[in-house]
C-alpha positions in Angstrom: 21.9 145.7 -33.0 23.7 148.9 -32.2 23.8 150.0 -28.6 22.2 153.4 -27.9 24.7 153.9 -25.5 27.6 153.1 -27.5 29.8 156.4 -29.5 32.0 155.9 -32.3 34.8 158.2 -33.1 37.7 158.0 -35.5 41.3 158.7 -34.5 44.5 159.4 -36.7 47.1 156.3 -36.6 49.5 158.7 -34.9 46.4 159.7 -32.1 45.8 156.3 -31.7 49.5 155.2 -31.1 50.3 158.2 -28.7 47.0 157.5 -26.6 47.5 154.0 -26.3 50.9 154.5 -25.2 49.9 157.0 -22.9 47.2 154.9 -21.5 49.7 151.7 -21.1 51.8 153.7 -18.8 48.6 154.6 -17.1 47.7 151.1 -16.4 50.9 150.3 -15.3 51.4 153.5 -13.0 47.9 154.7 -12.3 49.4 158.2 -13.2 48.8 159.8 -16.6 51.6 162.5 -16.9 51.8 164.2 -20.5 55.3 164.5 -21.2 55.1 166.0 -24.6 53.9 168.4 -27.1 52.3 165.2 -29.1 50.6 163.7 -26.0 49.1 167.2 -25.2 47.8 167.6 -29.0 46.7 163.9 -29.2 44.4 164.5 -25.7 43.3 167.9 -27.4 42.2 166.3 -30.3 40.7 163.6 -28.4 38.9 166.0 -26.3 37.5 167.9 -29.6 36.3 164.5 -30.9 34.3 163.7 -27.6 32.9 167.0 -27.5 31.3 166.4 -30.9 29.6 163.4 -29.9 28.6 163.6 -26.7 25.8 166.3 -26.6 25.6 166.1 -22.9 28.8 168.3 -23.1 27.2 171.3 -23.8 24.2 170.9 -21.3 23.4 172.8 -18.4 23.4 169.6 -16.3 26.8 168.4 -17.3 28.5 168.4 -13.9 25.5 166.3 -12.6 25.5 163.9 -15.5 29.4 163.5 -14.7 28.6 162.4 -11.2 26.2 160.1 -12.0 28.5 158.8 -15.2 31.2 158.6 -12.2 28.9 156.3 -10.1 28.0 154.3 -12.8 31.4 153.7 -13.4 32.5 152.8 -10.0 30.4 149.9 -9.5 
């Protein structure tokens, strides 16, 4: 059974490797610096993918929904 609150996106292998490396650094340092054009491109591409599958991104109540999501993930 599929969770209605889950989403699926497809990344290229290169995007996945770059993002995984960035997130590993973030896990270790709690900072997410963008240090190369490849990292910047991977983040831009991920943003585009998320915008396509998250309809709330273009809603008038986007900021309020981000606040709610922040609260939900903070617990």
